[in-house]
C-alpha positions, 0 to 999 in steps of 0.5 A: 527535532527541527520545528519547521512549523513552529508553534501552531494553533489549528482547530483540527476537530472543527474540520473533522466532518470535512475530513470524514467525508474525504476519508469516506470517499477513499474508503468506499473506493478502497472497498470497491477495489477490495471487492473487485480483487476478491472477484478476480476482476481487478488487475491482479499480478501473476502472484494472485491470478496465476501466470508466467514471468520470464526475464530474458537477456539478449546479446543485441537489443530487441524492441518491445514491439518486435517481441510482442509481434513475435509472441502474437504470431505464435498465439501468445498475445495479451502479454505485458512486456517491460524493457529495461533501461540497459542490458538488453533485457526484457521482462515478459509477464502473462496471466494464463490459466495454463498449468505448470506442466505446460511450461509456458516459459519454455514456449516463450524461449523457443519462440524468441530463439526461432524468431530472432536466431541472430540474437543470442538470449539467456534466461535470467529468471523464470516464474510460473504460478498456477491459478490454484496457487494464486488463489491460495496466495490471495487467502494468505495475504488477506489473513496476514492483513487481518492478523496485523489489524487484530494485533494493532487493536490488541497492542493499542488497547493494552497500551491505552484502552480499547477505544484507542485501539478501535480508532487506531485500527480504523485509521490503519484500515483507512490508509490501506483502503486508500492505497488499494483505491488508488491502485484500482483507479490507476489500474496498477497490478496488485502483487505480493510486493504491494501487499508487503507495502501495505503491511509496511504501511500499517506499521508506519501508520500505527507508529505515527498514530501512537505518537499522537495518542501518547500526547493526548493521554499525557494531556488528559491527565493534566488538562481534563478541565479543558474539554476533550476537543480542546485537549486533542487539538492542543495535543495534535498541534504539539506533535504536528511539527514532529509528524510532518518532519518524520513523514517528509523524511520518508517521502524524500526517500520514496520520491526518487525510488518511485521515479527512478527505482526501476520497474521492480520497485516502482509500484512498491514505492508508489504504494508506500509514498501515497500511504505515508501521505494518507497515513500522516493525514489519518493520524491527525484527522481520522484517528484523533477525531474518532476519539470524539465521535465514538459512543461515550468517548468524551465522558469516559476519556476525560474521566479516565484521564 
């Protein structure tokens, strides 16, 4: 592995209070976002709020302002319209409380057929989700995230010890909340694709944390007289170059996806991009520091090591 930083000797543990303050702000914002999502007050996608998404392809271009005006004239206002860079395609998304039987997608097609008779259209995709199904998807997504956190604790507890599992779980929760907080601030839609990104992020964050924990455990066995803070500092410095190179490699892939991946991949890649950055930070400052501040952490870990 390329050592872009060389040998470092940064006192990470001395900066844990500042890191905890920063992390606390991100977690509070993330919990606020979580509460708003549970209340239905956040910008939920049609996967969770219920609604309709129709992707249309025209033989001639239709501007978004023309499409929006046509829908508003027919009492279908408050829609989100995305225009694709090529192909004369429009993606019409609207959050509604209508039932599936009303076939909102058919109404949209009928409106465009009537308003633009000289522009032939084809329906490439159509999705309608009722509010009841959206609520069920919210519950399923929450259960999936909770199960992943429980699995993280059990895995780390079995591989290391319970205290390591708690630290890893808190760091992972921290990363997920940081992404939710950012999306809430930017008023981004929370969709199933974003939930997929969060679960992917949980796995990445765990992998990054395990690398640091492995080195801490190795040094605990041979350098216990150095004191826990010194051992953790040395361990993090030893794997710092590897951690940065790994994260940078992922970031270099996600940046072009975020900037030029199109409407479908933008939010997914943005969630992963921010999550990788925060996950790298949490592996260094949050997960490792928690081993020091957890009750009886220093004495028990040194004794066990």
